[in-house]
C-alpha positions in Angstrom: 28.1 124.0 90.0 27.3 123.3 86.8 25.1 122.3 83.8 24.3 119.5 82.8 22.3 117.2 80.0 21.5 114.5 78.1 20.1 111.8 75.6 18.9 108.4 76.1 17.7 106.0 73.5 16.3 102.3 74.2 19.0 101.0 71.1 21.2 103.2 69.4 19.2 104.6 66.9 21.2 107.9 65.9 24.5 108.0 64.7 27.8 109.3 67.0 28.1 112.2 64.7 24.5 113.5 65.1 24.5 112.1 68.3 27.6 114.3 69.2 26.1 117.4 67.5 23.0 117.1 69.7 25.1 117.1 72.6 27.0 120.1 71.7 24.1 121.7 70.9 23.0 121.1 74.3 26.0 122.4 75.9 26.0 125.5 73.7 22.7 126.7 75.5 24.5 125.7 79.3 27.7 127.4 79.0 26.5 130.5 81.6 26.4 127.9 84.3 29.5 126.3 83.5 32.1 128.4 82.4 35.3 126.6 83.1 35.2 123.6 81.0 32.8 121.0 79.0 32.4 118.0 77.6 30.6 115.2 76.3 30.5 111.4 76.4 28.8 108.8 74.5 28.1 104.9 74.4 25.7 103.3 72.2 22.1 104.7 73.2 23.5 107.1 76.1 25.1 110.3 75.9 26.0 112.7 78.4 27.0 116.9 78.1 28.4 118.7 80.7 29.6 122.5 81.7 31.7 122.9 84.4 32.1 125.7 87.0 35.0 124.7 88.9 35.1 124.9 92.5 36.7 122.3 94.5 39.8 120.9 92.8 40.0 122.9 90.1 42.5 120.5 88.1 41.4 118.5 85.0 40.9 115.5 87.4 37.5 117.4 88.2 36.1 117.2 84.6 32.7 115.7 83.5 31.0 113.9 82.5 33.4 111.5 84.9 33.5 107.8 85.0 34.4 105.5 87.9 37.6 103.2 88.2 36.0 100.7 86.6 34.6 102.6 83.7 31.4 100.8 84.6 29.1 104.4 85.7 29.1 107.4 84.2 28.4 110.8 85.5 27.2 114.1 84.4 26.6 116.0 87.8 25.5 119.6 88.9 26.4 120.8 92.9 27.7 120.5 95.9 28.0 117.9 98.3 28.7 119.3 101.8 30.0 115.7 103.1 32.1 114.8 100.8 34.8 114.3 102.8 33.2 112.1 105.7 32.3 109.7 102.9 35.4 109.7 100.9 36.9 108.5 104.0 34.1 106.0 104.7 34.7 105.1 101.1 38.6 104.2 101.3 37.9 102.2 104.3 36.1 100.3 102.1 39.1 99.6 100.1 38.0 102.5 97.0 40.2 104.5 95.6 40.2 108.1 94.0 41.5 110.0 91.5 40.6 113.4 92.4 39.6 115.2 95.3 35.6 116.2 94.1 32.7 115.6 95.3 31.8 113.9 91.7 33.8 111.2 92.4 32.5 110.5 95.5 29.1 110.3 94.4 30.0 107.6 91.5 32.0 105.0 94.2 29.0 105.6 96.8 26.6 104.5 93.9 29.1 101.3 93.4 28.8 100.7 96.8 25.5 101.7 98.0 23.2 101.8 94.8 20.6 104.6 94.9 20.8 104.5 98.5 24.0 107.1 98.2 21.3 109.8 97.8 20.0 109.6 101.4 23.5 110.0 102.4 24.5 112.9 100.8 24.1 116.5 102.7 24.0 119.4 99.7 22.3 120.4 96.4 22.3 118.3 93.1 21.2 117.1 89.8 22.6 113.7 88.9 22.4 112.0 85.6 24.1 108.9 86.0 24.8 105.8 83.7 24.8 102.5 85.1 26.4 100.5 82.1 26.0 96.9 83.5 22.5 97.4 84.2 22.1 99.5 81.3 19.8 101.8 83.3 19.9 106.0 83.7 19.2 107.2 87.1 18.0 111.0 87.3 17.8 112.4 90.5 17.6 115.5 92.2 18.4 117.4 95.7 15.6 117.0 99.0 14.5 120.9 98.0 15.0 120.8 94.6 17.9 123.7 94.9 19.2 122.3 91.3 17.1 122.2 88.4 16.6 118.7 86.1 14.4 118.9 83.1 13.1 115.9 81.1 11.2 115.6 78.0 10.4 112.7 75.9 10.4 112.9 71.8 10.5 110.1 69.1 11.3 107.8 72.0 14.6 109.4 73.0 15.0 110.7 76.3 16.2 114.5 76.4 17.3 115.8 80.4 19.2 118.9 81.1 19.6 121.3 83.9 17.5 124.2 81.5 14.6 123.6 79.2 16.9 125.4 76.5 18.7 122.5 76.6 16.2 120.1 76.2 14.8 122.5 73.3 18.2 122.6 71.2 19.2 118.9 71.7 15.7 117.8 70.7 15.1 120.4 67.9 10.9 119.6 69.3 9.1 122.9 68.2 7.6 124.0 71.7 4.0 124.0 72.5 2.6 125.9 75.7 0.7 124.0 78.3 -2.1 126.1 78.9 -3.3 124.4 82.0 0.1 125.7 83.2 -0.4 129.0 82.3 -3.4 129.6 84.3 -1.5 128.3 87.3 1.2 130.5 86.9 -1.2 133.4 86.6 -2.5 132.2 90.1 1.0 131.9 91.9 3.4 133.7 89.6 5.3 130.3 88.8 4.5 127.3 87.4 4.2 124.6 90.5 4.8 120.9 90.5 6.3 119.0 87.9 4.4 121.4 84.8 7.0 123.7 83.4 4.7 126.2 81.0 5.7 123.8 78.0 3.7 120.9 77.0 5.7 117.6 77.4 8.7 118.9 79.4 8.6 117.9 83.1 10.9 118.5 85.7 12.1 115.7 88.0 10.2 116.5 91.5 12.6 117.6 94.6 13.9 114.7 96.6 12.8 112.2 93.8 14.3 110.0 91.4 13.6 108.6 88.0 15.2 105.4 87.0 15.3 104.6 83.2 15.0 101.1 82.5 16.7 98.7 79.3 13.0 98.7 77.8 12.1 102.4 78.3 10.2 101.8 81.5 10.7 104.8 84.1 10.2 103.8 87.7 9.9 107.5 89.8 10.8 107.1 93.4 10.7 109.8 96.5 14.0 109.0 98.8 12.8 111.9 101.0 10.6 114.2 101.9 9.7 117.1 104.6 8.4 115.4 107.5 7.2 117.1 110.7 9.1 115.8 113.5 7.6 115.2 117.0 7.6 119.4 118.4 10.4 120.0 121.1 8.6 119.8 124.6 10.1 120.4 127.9 12.9 122.6 127.0 13.6 126.0 127.7 13.8 128.7 125.1 17.8 129.7 126.3 18.6 125.5 125.5 16.7 126.0 122.1 18.2 128.9 120.8 21.5 127.6 121.7 21.3 124.7 119.6 19.9 126.5 116.7 23.0 128.7 116.8 25.2 125.2 117.2 23.3 123.8 114.1 23.2 126.9 112.3 27.3 127.8 112.5 27.5 124.1 111.0 25.7 124.6 108.4 27.1 127.8 107.7 30.9 126.1 108.0 29.9 123.2 105.9 28.8 125.9 102.9 32.4 127.9 103.1 33.9 124.7 102.1 35.7 126.0 98.9 38.8 126.2 96.5 37.2 129.4 95.1 37.0 132.8 96.6 33.1 132.8 98.6 31.3 135.4 99.9 27.8 136.5 100.9 24.5 138.5 99.8 23.1 141.0 102.3 20.1 142.9 102.2 19.0 144.4 105.2 17.0 141.2 106.5 17.7 138.7 109.3 18.8 136.1 107.6 21.2 137.5 105.5 22.7 138.7 108.4 22.4 135.6 110.7 25.0 134.0 107.6 27.3 136.9 107.4 27.4 136.8 111.2 28.1 132.7 111.4 30.9 133.6 108.5 32.6 135.7 110.3 33.0 133.7 113.2 34.0 130.8 111.0 36.5 133.2 109.0 39.8 134.6 109.6 39.8 137.3 106.8 36.7 139.6 105.9 33.9 138.2 104.4 33.2 139.7 101.2 29.3 141.2 101.1 26.9 142.0 98.4 23.8 144.2 98.5 21.8 145.9 96.2 20.0 149.3 96.8 17.7 152.0 94.9 17.0 155.6 95.0 13.5 154.8 96.0 13.8 155.1 99.8 11.2 152.4 100.4 12.8 150.0 98.7 16.7 150.9 100.1 18.1 148.3 102.3 21.8 149.8 102.0 21.7 151.5 105.5 20.6 148.6 107.7 23.0 146.1 105.3 26.1 148.9 106.1 25.2 148.2 110.0 26.0 144.3 109.5 29.1 145.3 107.4 30.3 147.6 109.6 29.9 145.6 112.6 31.5 142.5 111.3 34.0 144.6 109.2 33.1 142.9 105.9 34.4 143.7 102.4 31.5 145.3 101.0 29.9 146.0 97.9 27.2 148.0 96.9 25.2 148.7 93.7 22.4 151.4 92.7 19.2 149.4 90.8 18.2 152.2 88.3 15.3 152.1 86.6 17.0 151.6 83.2 17.6 147.8 84.5 14.3 147.3 83.1 16.4 146.8 79.8 17.2 143.2 81.3 13.8 141.9 80.6 14.3 139.9 77.7 17.5 138.5 79.5 15.2 137.5 82.0 13.1 136.1 79.8 16.0 133.8 77.9 17.5 132.8 81.4 14.7 131.5 83.2 13.2 129.8 80.0 9.5 129.1 82.3 6.9 131.5 83.2 8.3 133.4 86.1 6.3 136.3 87.6 8.8 136.9 90.4 10.0 140.6 90.3 11.9 140.7 92.2 14.4 138.6 90.0 15.7 141.7 88.9 17.4 142.2 92.2 18.8 138.7 92.6 20.4 139.0 89.3 21.8 142.2 89.9 23.0 141.3 93.0 24.6 138.2 91.1 26.4 139.7 88.3 27.9 142.1 91.3 29.2 139.2 93.4 30.7 137.3 90.2 33.3 139.8 89.9 34.5 139.2 93.6 33.6 135.9 94.3 32.3 132.4 92.6 30.7 131.0 95.6 27.6 132.9 97.7 25.9 132.1 100.5 22.1 133.1 101.0 19.2 133.0 103.1 16.7 131.2 101.0 14.5 128.9 103.4 14.8 131.3 106.2 11.3 132.9 106.4 9.6 129.8 105.8 11.1 128.1 108.5 11.1 130.6 111.0 7.5 132.0 110.1 9.0 135.0 108.4 6.3 136.2 106.0 3.4 138.9 107.3 0.9 136.7 105.2 1.7 133.9 108.1 0.9 136.5 111.0 -2.6 137.1 108.7 -3.5 133.3 108.5 -2.6 133.2 112.7 -4.9 136.1 113.2 -7.6 134.8 111.4 -7.6 131.5 113.0 -7.8 133.4 116.2 -11.3 134.8 114.7 -12.6 131.7 113.3 -12.8 130.9 116.8 -15.2 134.1 117.3 -19.1 133.9 116.9 -20.2 133.9 113.2 -22.1 137.3 113.8 -19.0 139.3 114.4 -17.2 137.2 111.5 -20.3 138.6 109.3 -19.7 142.2 110.6 -16.1 142.5 109.8 -16.7 140.8 106.6 -19.4 143.7 106.1 -17.1 146.3 107.0 -14.2 145.1 105.0 -16.8 145.1 101.8 -17.6 148.4 102.4 -14.9 150.5 103.2 -13.5 153.0 101.2 -9.8 151.3 101.1 -9.0 152.0 97.4 -9.4 155.4 98.2 -6.7 155.0 100.9 -3.2 155.0 99.7 -1.3 153.3 103.0 0.0 150.3 102.7 -1.3 148.3 105.9 -4.9 149.6 105.3 -4.7 147.8 101.9 -3.5 144.6 103.9 -6.4 145.1 106.2 -9.1 145.8 103.1 -7.5 142.1 101.5 -7.4 140.6 104.7 -11.2 141.1 106.1 -12.3 140.0 102.2 -11.5 136.8 103.1 -12.4 136.4 106.9 -15.4 134.7 106.4 -13.2 131.4 104.1 -12.0 128.2 104.8 -8.1 128.5 105.7 -6.9 127.4 102.5 -9.1 129.6 100.5 -8.4 132.4 102.7 -4.3 131.8 102.3 -4.9 130.8 98.4 -6.9 134.3 97.7 -4.4 135.9 100.1 -1.4 134.7 98.0 -2.7 134.5 94.5 -2.2 136.9 92.0 -5.6 137.0 89.7 -8.2 135.6 91.8 -11.1 133.6 90.4 -12.8 136.8 89.9 -10.2 138.5 88.7 -9.7 135.6 85.8 -13.3 135.8 84.9 -12.6 139.9 83.6 -9.4 139.0 82.4 -9.8 135.3 80.6 -11.6 134.9 77.2 -14.7 132.7 77.2 -12.6 129.8 75.8 -10.0 130.1 78.6 -12.0 130.1 81.3 -13.8 126.8 80.1 -10.6 125.1 80.0 -10.1 122.4 82.6 -8.3 124.3 85.3 -7.5 124.3 89.2 -10.3 126.5 90.4 -10.0 125.6 93.8 -6.4 126.0 95.1 -5.7 122.4 94.7 -2.3 122.8 95.0 -2.4 124.0 98.7 -5.3 122.9 99.6 -3.8 119.3 101.3 -1.6 121.2 103.4 -4.4 122.2 105.3 -6.3 118.8 105.9 -5.4 119.2 109.6 -6.8 120.9 112.6 -4.0 119.8 114.8 -1.5 122.5 113.3 -1.5 125.7 113.9 -3.0 127.6 111.0 0.5 129.5 110.3 2.1 126.1 110.6 0.1 124.7 107.8 0.8 127.9 105.5 4.4 127.4 106.0 4.1 123.9 105.1 2.2 124.8 102.3 4.9 127.2 101.1 7.8 124.7 101.9 6.4 122.5 99.5 5.3 124.8 96.9 6.7 128.6 97.0 10.0 127.3 98.0 11.3 124.8 95.3 8.8 126.0 92.1 9.9 130.2 92.9 12.6 130.6 95.6 15.2 128.4 94.6 14.5 128.8 90.8 14.7 132.5 91.0 18.1 131.5 92.8 19.4 129.2 91.2 18.9 130.9 87.7 20.0 134.0 88.4 23.4 133.0 89.9 24.2 130.3 87.2 23.4 133.3 84.9 26.7 134.7 85.8 28.2 131.3 86.9 28.0 131.8 90.6 27.3 129.4 92.9 24.7 130.2 95.6 24.4 128.2 98.8 21.8 128.0 101.2 22.7 127.1 104.9 18.8 127.5 106.4 18.4 125.0 104.1 20.6 122.2 105.7 18.6 119.2 105.7 19.6 118.3 109.8 19.0 122.0 110.2 15.8 122.0 108.8 15.0 118.9 110.7 15.5 120.4 114.2 13.8 123.8 113.3 10.3 121.9 112.0 10.2 120.3 115.5 10.3 123.8 117.1 6.7 124.7 118.4 5.2 127.1 116.2 4.1 129.7 118.9 7.8 129.9 120.1 8.7 130.9 116.4 5.8 133.7 116.4 5.2 134.9 119.6 1.9 136.7 119.0 2.2 138.3 115.6 5.8 138.7 115.6 7.1 137.2 112.8 10.6 135.4 113.2 10.4 136.5 117.1 12.5 133.3 118.1 15.4 133.8 115.2 15.6 137.7 116.3 16.1 137.0 120.1 18.4 133.7 119.0 20.7 136.3 117.3 20.1 139.3 119.8 23.9 139.3 120.7 25.1 138.6 117.0 23.0 141.5 114.8 23.2 145.0 115.5 19.2 146.0 117.2 18.3 148.0 114.2 18.6 145.4 111.9 16.7 143.2 114.4 13.7 145.6 114.1 13.3 146.4 111.1 10.6 145.1 108.5 10.9 142.7 106.8 11.6 144.3 103.3 13.5 141.2 100.7 14.8 141.8 97.2 11.5 143.7 96.2 11.9 146.3 93.2 9.6 149.4 92.3 7.6 148.0 89.5 4.7 149.5 90.7 6.3 153.4 90.3 8.2 151.7 86.6 4.5 150.7 84.9 3.4 154.0 85.2 6.6 155.7 84.1 9.8 153.4 82.2 7.7 150.2 81.5 4.1 152.0 80.5 4.6 152.1 76.5 6.3 148.9 76.4 3.0 147.5 78.8 0.7 148.9 76.9 2.0 148.7 73.2 3.1 144.7 74.0 -0.3 143.6 76.0 -2.5 145.5 73.6 -0.7 144.5 70.3 -2.6 142.1 68.1 0.1 139.5 68.4 -0.6 139.1 72.1 -4.5 139.0 71.8 -4.7 136.8 69.0 -3.4 134.1 71.4 -7.0 133.7 72.6 -5.9 134.1 76.2 -7.1 137.1 77.2 -10.1 140.2 76.7 -8.8 143.2 75.5 -11.1 145.1 78.0 -9.5 143.5 80.4 -6.0 144.4 80.2 -7.1 147.4 79.0 -8.8 147.9 82.6 -5.5 146.5 84.6 -3.2 149.4 82.2 -5.3 152.4 83.0 -6.3 151.9 86.5 -2.9 150.9 87.4 -1.4 154.0 85.1 -4.1 156.5 87.0 -3.8 155.1 90.3 -7.0 153.6 90.8 -5.5 149.9 91.9 -2.5 148.7 92.8 -2.0 145.8 89.6 2.1 146.3 89.3 2.3 142.4 90.1 -0.5 141.2 87.6 1.1 143.3 84.9 4.5 142.2 85.3 3.3 138.4 85.3 1.5 139.2 82.1 4.5 141.3 80.5 6.6 138.5 81.2 4.5 135.9 79.7 4.1 137.4 76.7 7.9 138.2 76.1 7.7 134.3 77.2 5.2 133.5 74.4 7.5 135.5 72.2 10.9 133.9 72.8 10.1 130.4 73.4 6.7 130.0 71.2 6.6 131.7 68.3 10.3 131.8 67.5 11.5 128.7 65.1 14.7 128.6 66.6 16.6 129.3 70.0 16.9 132.2 70.4 20.8 134.1 71.4 21.0 135.4 75.1 20.1 139.1 74.8 22.7 141.6 76.0 20.4 143.2 78.5 21.7 146.6 77.6 18.2 147.5 75.7 15.1 145.7 75.7 14.3 144.1 72.5 10.5 142.9 72.3 10.3 140.3 69.5 
């Protein structure tokens, strides 16, 4: 895994010394992604930059930017190709020669042979910048699911691109400006979806897409892969399906265990990471290194469940207890993510990545398992709502009326609070219902928080992001919800969280559940088999029954959640009040002081649970201060003491 960057101009309008200085400035912002080497390459109107995390072929033969044999094509690439050996052998049989044992050189040779069709042949994760000197074209490409990030921006007829936005800001020296539409979407979903980033004029390359920049600056965007729903499996027993799940999953895990450096796995108390560890142990003669986060708060501590799996497979197990002083890394999170990002579990992701990097260079992660096998409680809620939709309207009206008048807020019980939210949306159409369940700030909440100017801004008020995935009535509602998450939440939240947290420490994360061959098969399994009744992930649990401890299979989903609800009443309380109610914050003209005050007061007094909303607002304000207000690229915070700029 690495960091990539570069600059393209339609003609050599930048002097070589200035060009090189620009590229080295980009490198300086990406060294955490690639601590093992760095380099730049320029040729007239194109420049490539690279920081290397050496995982395959640790010799200098793997250094980048890299050229092919004929020095026609040049590449800066971040990722891992798991089928590179078979592709290498195929290309060898076609007469190609190789100087290294890297997957990078295979991509170059594959491009020379097949052009952009090489992308369809790659199994793995990648962000690619490839200069074709023969055709004078630049290729920017991203893997199928968007595991590896790639951003780009135009400034004064120059195209800047990189693994992280900070590299673009450093190279272009542009004055960043906030994208208000993106900010509104962030406050809805907790992340900035689609091609937006939070910055005006800076975009993402879409997952499964590539851009070709022609000599005249014309940009051609094409999709080479997108998730499609295959025909459902029919006339096969559950035993046969489970056997194929295990077979394909073990292959995906084994492919991701190929490495020239130490490898391990994140291990929470959940079934996804436990399944990965079980499969790794099956494929290894050495103890697997596993890494778990714990908390002093029992409701968030998964160490006991993780230890069950660690003991069963005799792993080399490491733990770390996260304490409230971890909030000191908040400004470090804002620096590394570089975009508005309100998933507070990124704290756990950062901590487990830091722990793992002390022992390994590669770690396997369970990303994708919940979306594929229906593991979120919101999918069960969506399925239940689908059942209720078939009931007479007067019954639904009665349920909704009960939900609106029952004093749920006085009962501090998680399941009861879920019931309140469920009933409040029971009369809505499916996509709005799902949107209101997953959103941080509903339209009603925004009307109480936003200034009039922000409210009247042209913005999405009707969940246009997720509506297209609920248009069909032929698929079960829970499948539509998961389909929406696969296109939005997975690439723009989960995979961003994992990439940034791991690469902050020069750690490569690999996701077996998102092997596209395994993914395609899993999608062909009918939803009623994946979730029997309202039992989430029931098929995967039955499939793993001989591999995992009983308590692991029975445990409720927890994930990498953190106790921010309590922190905002104690450790984060003063920081939140001082920052969010400051003159500097309010003068942005986005939020009413009364709205902020109510969110804070109601949470501290226990009248409502606003921790997710407060985290989103606090992260956003710190992002403004670090990336929009600052006249220069800020230095990376130490994470030892929280500094509110």
